[in-house]
C-alpha positions, 0 to 999 in steps of 0.5 A, spaced: 275 237 637 279 231 640 283 233 646 290 232 646 293 226 650 296 229 657 303 226 656 305 224 649 312 221 648 315 220 641 321 215 640 325 217 647 332 214 648 337 216 653 344 214 653 349 215 659 356 216 657 362 215 662 369 215 660 370 211 653 363 207 655 356 208 653 350 205 656 343 206 653 338 206 659 332 207 654 330 206 647 325 208 643 320 209 648 313 212 645 306 212 648 300 217 650 297 217 657 290 221 657 288 226 662 286 223 668 289 216 667 293 212 672 299 208 669 303 204 672 310 202 669 313 195 671 319 192 669 326 189 671 331 193 676 335 197 671 330 198 665 330 205 666 323 206 669 326 212 674 330 215 668 324 216 664 320 219 670 326 224 671 326 226 664 319 228 664 320 231 671 326 235 667 331 232 671 335 229 665 335 231 658 333 226 652 339 223 648 334 223 642 326 223 641 321 228 644 316 228 649 310 233 651 306 235 657 299 238 655 298 244 660 291 246 661 292 251 666 298 256 665 298 257 673 299 250 675 306 247 675 307 242 670 309 236 674 310 234 682 315 228 683 314 223 689 320 219 691 321 213 694 324 216 700 328 222 703 322 226 699 321 231 705 325 237 707 328 235 714 328 242 717 321 244 715 315 242 719 309 237 716 305 243 715 311 247 712 313 241 707 306 240 705 305 248 703 312 248 700 310 248 693 304 253 694 309 258 697 314 257 691 308 259 687 307 265 691 300 264 692 296 268 697 297 266 704 289 264 705 289 259 699 296 256 702 293 255 708 286 252 706 290 247 701 295 245 706 290 244 711 285 240 706 291 235 704 293 234 711 286 232 713 286 228 707 292 224 709 290 224 716 296 228 719 292 234 721 294 233 728 302 232 727 302 239 723 307 242 727 312 236 728 318 235 724 320 229 719 325 226 724 319 225 729 315 221 724 315 214 721 316 212 714 309 211 713 307 218 715 313 221 711 310 218 705 304 221 707 307 228 707 310 227 700 303 225 697 300 231 701 305 236 698 304 233 691 297 233 691 296 240 694 301 243 689 296 241 684 300 240 678 298 238 671 301 231 672 304 226 678 310 222 677 311 217 683 317 213 683 316 207 688 313 211 694 311 205 698 317 200 696 320 201 703 314 201 707 311 194 711 305 191 708 300 194 712 302 201 711 303 200 704 296 197 703 293 203 707 297 208 703 295 205 697 288 206 699 289 213 701 292 215 694 286 212 690 281 216 694 285 222 693 286 221 686 279 219 685 277 226 687 282 230 683 283 225 677 290 227 676 294 224 671 299 219 674 305 215 672 307 210 677 313 206 678 313 200 682 316 193 682 309 190 685 305 186 681 299 187 686 300 194 687 300 195 679 293 191 679 290 195 685 292 202 682 293 202 675 288 204 669 293 200 665 300 197 666 306 198 661 311 192 661 318 194 660 324 190 657 330 189 661 336 194 659 335 198 654 328 199 657 323 199 651 315 198 652 313 191 650 306 191 652 300 194 655 295 191 659 288 194 661 286 193 668 278 193 667 277 191 675 271 197 677 273 202 681 273 203 687 278 197 688 281 194 694 287 189 695 282 184 697 278 185 690 284 184 686 286 178 690 280 174 689 278 176 682 280 170 677 281 175 671 286 179 676 289 172 678 291 171 670 293 178 669 298 177 675 301 170 672 302 173 665 306 179 668 310 175 673 312 170 667 314 177 663 318 179 669 321 172 669 323 172 662 326 179 662 330 177 668 333 171 664 334 174 658 338 180 661 342 175 665 344 171 659 346 177 655 350 179 661 353 172 661 355 172 653 358 179 654 362 177 660 
């Protein structure tokens, strides 16, 4: 018997209401994401990417439509979310931040310690375990967020531009660290990005969204073998074609959005 998709989304729409006005952020989103897939969402600013993640995380309710996250283990949390910034708890140490989700699940102290140490080591933070977030760089804080998300062992990972605020060098380093951990755990990941390079490096497939109201217009499969590096992406002729196609899509959507706003104005 075929396994159900890890994430099934059916005609999901989200409308926000403010006073006498309504704004449709997302319209009729339908898609299936398979177990272990790394899926990148790419689209113009304001197209509802974060709203979609927030609905999957249970932080927003859909206006219409449904979604289901297939749970393979009742003991695991459904999802963990990694934000662009401010994802760490300032009054807790690095170690306490990574252990937070595990402690909330009331797991035995030995398991909490083992998993925390393992993922601190994976992201290169073991020697910084007793430091507080104010003593860390931006890149180190994101390492804490990633370690905490993986340590909590959720069914799916939701990542909202986690590297957007980092400099180029730190971004590449963390992307490769993320891929190394993902290759080991095979978590299902839905990852928001504005970077075409990042989508091509990380994703099994890239979902291209329209301007607001956000719809999924097309899906691109990324066939570049893993493990990948940014050098592999930038030197591959097929990836160069994909880059140009995605760039043209984004340009079209931004221009269409601008024309629509001008007509309304």
